[in-house]
C-alpha positions as CSV (number, residue, x, y, z in Angstrom):
1,X,-95.0,42.4,49.6
2,X,-91.7,40.9,50.0
3,X,-90.4,39.4,46.5
4,X,-88.3,36.3,47.2
5,X,-85.4,35.2,44.8
6,X,-84.6,31.9,44.1
7,X,-81.6,30.6,45.8
8,X,-79.0,28.3,44.3
9,X,-76.3,26.1,46.1
10,X,-72.9,27.2,46.0
11,X,-70.8,25.1,43.9
12,X,-68.4,22.8,45.7
13,X,-64.7,22.9,45.5
14,X,-64.7,19.4,43.7
15,X,-67.1,20.8,41.1
16,X,-64.8,24.1,40.4
17,X,-61.8,21.8,40.1
18,X,-63.5,19.5,37.4
19,X,-64.6,22.8,35.4
20,X,-61.0,24.5,35.6
21,X,-58.7,21.2,35.1
22,X,-59.5,21.0,31.4
23,X,-58.9,24.5,30.8
24,X,-55.7,24.3,32.8
25,X,-54.8,21.2,30.5
26,X,-55.6,23.1,27.4
27,X,-53.2,26.0,28.5
28,X,-50.4,24.1,29.2
29,X,-50.4,22.1,26.1
30,X,-50.7,25.2,24.1
31,X,-47.7,26.6,25.6
32,X,-45.5,23.3,25.2
33,X,-46.8,22.4,21.8
34,X,-46.6,26.1,20.4
35,X,-44.4,27.9,22.4
36,X,-43.6,30.8,19.9
37,X,-47.3,31.6,19.2
38,X,-47.5,34.5,21.3
39,X,-44.2,36.0,19.7
40,X,-45.7,35.4,16.1
41,X,-48.9,37.0,17.1
42,X,-47.0,40.1,18.5
43,X,-44.9,40.1,15.2
44,X,-47.6,40.3,13.0
45,X,-50.2,42.1,15.0
46,X,-51.8,45.0,13.3
47,X,-50.8,47.1,16.4
48,X,-47.1,47.1,15.5
49,X,-44.9,46.3,12.6
50,X,-41.7,46.0,14.9
51,X,-39.6,42.9,15.0
52,X,-39.0,41.0,18.3
53,X,-36.7,43.2,20.6
54,X,-34.1,40.3,20.5
55,X,-34.1,40.0,16.6
56,X,-33.8,43.8,16.4
57,X,-30.8,44.2,18.8
58,X,-29.1,41.6,16.8
59,X,-29.4,43.6,13.6
60,X,-28.4,47.0,14.8
61,X,-24.7,47.3,14.8
62,X,-22.8,50.4,15.7
63,X,-21.1,51.6,12.8
64,X,-17.4,52.6,13.4
65,X,-16.1,56.0,12.6
66,X,-13.9,54.9,9.7
67,X,-12.9,51.8,8.1
68,X,-9.3,51.6,7.7
69,X,-7.1,49.0,5.9
70,X,-3.3,49.2,6.8
71,X,-1.0,47.1,4.5
72,X,2.3,46.4,5.9
73,X,4.5,45.4,2.9
74,X,7.1,43.1,3.9
75,X,8.9,39.9,2.7
76,X,7.7,36.2,3.1
77,X,10.7,35.2,5.3
78,X,10.5,38.0,7.8
79,X,8.5,36.1,10.4
80,X,10.4,37.7,13.4
81,X,9.3,41.0,12.4
82,X,5.8,40.1,11.6
83,X,5.4,38.8,15.1
84,X,6.9,41.9,16.8
85,X,4.5,44.1,14.7
86,X,1.4,41.9,15.6
87,X,2.5,42.3,19.3
88,X,3.0,46.0,18.8
89,X,-0.2,46.6,17.3
90,X,-2.1,44.3,19.7
91,X,-1.3,46.5,22.9
92,X,-2.6,49.9,21.7
93,X,-5.1,52.4,23.3
94,X,-8.7,52.0,22.2
95,X,-9.9,53.8,19.2
96,X,-13.5,54.4,17.6
97,X,-12.3,52.9,14.0
98,X,-12.3,49.7,12.4
99,X,-8.6,49.0,11.6
100,X,-7.5,45.8,9.8
101,X,-3.7,45.2,9.8
102,X,-2.8,43.0,6.7
103,X,0.9,42.0,5.9
104,X,1.6,42.1,2.2
105,X,3.8,40.2,0.0
106,X,4.1,38.6,-3.6
107,X,4.1,35.1,-4.6
108,X,5.7,32.6,-2.2
109,X,8.2,30.6,-3.7
110,X,10.4,29.1,-1.1
111,X,9.4,25.5,0.0
112,X,9.9,26.5,3.8
113,X,7.9,29.9,3.5
114,X,5.2,28.1,1.7
115,X,4.5,25.8,4.8
116,X,5.1,28.5,7.4
117,X,3.4,31.0,5.7
118,X,0.2,28.8,5.6
119,X,0.6,28.3,9.3
120,X,0.6,32.1,9.8
121,X,-2.6,32.4,7.8
122,X,-4.3,29.7,9.4
123,X,-3.7,31.2,12.8
124,X,-4.0,35.0,12.2
125,X,-5.6,35.3,8.8
126,X,-3.7,38.7,8.4
127,X,-1.8,38.1,5.0
128,X,-2.4,39.3,1.6
129,X,-0.4,37.4,-1.1
130,X,-0.2,39.4,-4.5
131,X,0.2,37.9,-7.7
132,X,3.7,39.2,-8.7
133,X,7.4,38.6,-8.3
134,X,8.9,40.0,-5.2
135,X,10.3,43.6,-5.4
136,X,10.7,46.8,-3.7
137,X,10.6,49.4,-6.6
138,X,9.4,47.2,-9.5
139,X,5.4,47.8,-9.2
140,X,4.7,46.0,-5.8
141,X,2.8,49.1,-4.4
142,X,0.8,49.4,-7.5
143,X,-0.1,45.6,-7.4
144,X,-1.1,46.2,-3.9
145,X,-3.5,49.2,-4.5
146,X,-5.0,48.1,-7.9
147,X,-5.7,44.7,-6.4
148,X,-7.8,45.8,-3.5
149,X,-11.0,46.7,-5.3
150,X,-11.5,43.3,-6.2
151,X,-10.5,41.7,-2.9
152,X,-12.9,43.8,-0.8
153,X,-15.5,44.4,-3.5
154,X,-18.2,43.1,-1.0
155,X,-17.1,45.5,1.9
156,X,-14.9,48.4,0.9
157,X,-12.9,50.7,3.2
158,X,-13.0,54.2,3.8
159,X,-9.1,54.4,3.5
160,X,-6.2,52.5,2.6
161,X,-2.7,52.9,4.0
162,X,0.6,51.5,2.7
163,X,3.4,51.2,5.1
164,X,6.5,49.3,6.0
165,X,7.5,46.7,8.7
166,X,10.1,49.1,10.0
167,X,7.4,51.5,10.8
168,X,5.5,51.7,14.1
169,X,1.8,53.2,13.9
170,X,-0.1,55.0,16.9
171,X,-3.4,53.4,15.7
172,X,-5.5,55.9,18.0
173,X,-3.8,59.0,16.9
174,X,-4.1,57.8,13.6
175,X,-8.0,57.2,13.7
176,X,-8.4,60.5,15.3
177,X,-6.7,62.3,12.6
178,X,-8.4,60.6,9.6
179,X,-11.8,61.1,11.3
180,X,-11.4,64.9,10.8
181,X,-10.2,64.7,7.2
182,X,-12.1,64.2,3.9
183,X,-13.6,60.6,2.9
184,X,-12.8,61.5,-0.8
185,X,-9.6,62.5,-2.9
186,X,-7.3,62.2,0.5
187,X,-3.7,61.7,0.4
188,X,-2.3,61.7,3.7
189,X,1.2,61.3,5.4
190,X,4.5,62.6,5.6
191,X,5.0,65.2,2.9
192,X,8.4,64.9,1.2
193,X,10.7,66.8,0.6
194,X,10.3,69.3,3.3
195,X,10.9,72.2,1.1
196,X,10.6,72.9,-2.7
197,X,7.6,73.6,-4.8
198,X,4.1,72.0,-4.1
199,X,4.3,70.6,-7.6
200,X,7.3,68.3,-6.4
201,X,5.5,67.1,-3.0
202,X,4.5,63.4,-2.3
203,X,4.1,61.4,1.0
204,X,6.9,59.5,2.3
205,X,6.9,55.7,1.8
206,X,7.1,55.2,5.5
207,X,3.3,55.2,5.3
208,X,0.6,57.1,3.7
209,X,-3.0,57.0,3.4
210,X,-5.4,57.3,0.4
211,X,-9.3,57.3,0.1
212,X,-11.0,54.5,-1.3
213,X,-12.0,56.4,-4.5
214,X,-8.3,56.7,-5.2
215,X,-7.8,53.2,-4.7
216,X,-10.5,52.4,-7.2
217,X,-9.0,55.0,-9.7
218,X,-5.4,53.4,-9.5
219,X,-7.0,50.1,-10.4
220,X,-8.5,51.3,-13.7
221,X,-5.8,54.1,-14.6
222,X,-3.6,54.0,-17.6
223,X,-1.4,56.5,-15.8
224,X,-0.6,54.0,-12.9
225,X,-0.6,51.1,-15.1
226,X,2.0,52.3,-17.5
227,X,4.1,54.0,-14.8
228,X,4.8,52.0,-11.9
229,X,8.4,51.3,-11.5
230,X,10.9,53.4,-9.5
231,X,10.7,54.6,-6.1
232,X,7.1,53.8,-5.1
233,X,6.4,56.8,-3.1
234,X,7.5,59.2,-5.3
235,X,5.9,57.4,-8.2
236,X,2.3,57.3,-6.3
237,X,2.4,61.1,-6.0
238,X,3.3,61.3,-9.6
239,X,0.2,59.1,-10.5
240,X,-2.2,61.8,-9.2
241,X,-0.4,64.9,-10.7
242,X,0.0,63.2,-14.1
243,X,-3.5,61.7,-14.1
244,X,-5.0,65.2,-13.1
245,X,-6.5,64.2,-9.8
246,X,-7.4,66.9,-7.4
247,X,-6.2,65.4,-4.3
248,X,-6.4,67.0,-0.9
249,X,-3.0,66.7,0.4
250,X,-2.7,66.6,4.4
251,X,0.9,66.7,6.0
252,X,1.3,64.9,9.0
253,X,4.5,66.8,10.1
254,X,5.7,66.5,12.8
255,X,3.5,63.5,14.0
256,X,5.1,61.2,11.5
257,X,9.1,60.9,11.6
258,X,12.1,59.0,11.4
259,X,13.5,57.5,14.5
260,X,16.0,60.0,15.7
261,X,19.8,60.1,15.5
262,X,21.6,63.4,15.2
263,X,21.1,65.9,13.5
264,X,17.9,67.1,13.9
265,X,16.0,67.3,10.4
266,X,12.4,68.2,9.7
267,X,11.4,64.7,9.4
268,X,13.6,63.2,12.3
269,X,13.2,64.2,15.9
270,X,12.7,63.0,19.6
271,X,9.6,60.9,20.5
272,X,6.6,63.0,20.9
273,X,3.2,61.9,22.5
274,X,1.0,62.8,19.5
275,X,3.1,60.4,17.3
276,X,1.1,58.9,14.5
277,X,4.1,57.1,12.8
278,X,7.6,56.4,13.6
279,X,10.0,55.0,10.8
280,X,13.4,53.3,10.5
281,X,12.9,50.9,13.2
282,X,15.4,48.4,11.7
283,X,16.5,46.5,14.6
284,X,14.7,45.2,17.7
285,X,16.7,47.8,20.1
286,X,15.1,50.6,18.2
287,X,11.5,49.1,18.6
288,X,12.3,48.3,22.4
289,X,12.9,51.9,22.9
290,X,10.1,53.2,21.0
291,X,7.7,50.7,23.0
292,X,9.2,51.8,26.4
293,X,8.5,55.5,25.4
294,X,4.7,54.6,24.8
295,X,4.7,52.7,28.2
296,X,3.3,49.3,26.1
297,X,4.1,46.9,28.8
298,X,2.7,48.8,31.6
299,X,-0.1,46.4,31.7
300,X,2.0,43.5,32.7
301,X,0.7,41.9,36.1
302,X,2.8,40.4,38.7
303,X,2.9,36.6,39.0
304,X,5.0,33.6,40.3
305,X,5.7,32.5,36.8
306,X,8.1,35.2,35.9
307,X,10.5,38.1,37.1
308,X,11.1,40.8,34.9
309,X,13.4,43.9,36.0
């Protein structure tokens, strides 16, 4: 006995279209009106607690090896020197640290300086104006260090450097050196004097680095507050001794030195590749010879706009 199955007519193409058309329209409306619906479901799904990939990558930042603030103590009217220093630090080898170079001076009082310094701040945003009368050894360095914890309380640095506008720093060498040193109780620079007992040593004012915890200590120390006049580099070393601070003193000799003019001294010699800092660049010619040694202008490309020998 043969069992026959009922046969049904195949739906026509027009019938399929009529059935699918509303579904297609619904999908299109959903995608247009609720474009983020699928992302929202993915973010709140029980299968994962991860944020969308784009949001995640925006939040992840590569932390620099160190955060360093370099304060260049200068005068409000030294416009040419600040411009030269900006150029010198703008063309340096890459490094893995976060380095901020700021020019530091006391209250601006001259009418012409008020306007011109304001223009510099608007253009470069690299100036710190301290609440003090301009001076060299009358407490300016103390005011600089003691003001920083309040200025940068939301994002402190690992290290703070005090230097002058006649010092040229090789930032990559400086960063590479600091990466190997302690993050606390650090006192780094050119140890002075070259000879003598360790109790007499301090870091030369050409440029020295202290860790952030020492900056905080200076800002609250009665020792520093009551004794901040005199040769500023010598006074800084005295603060740590008189305050009983057990600092790690790291001597950067021979990488930090004065511009060479005979005779040779322990802190004065010819240029070397591993330079961290060169001091006493008192005129443009010394700056030029220094920058030429480090091939700073090698990146200059030929152009019809200029012809330099």
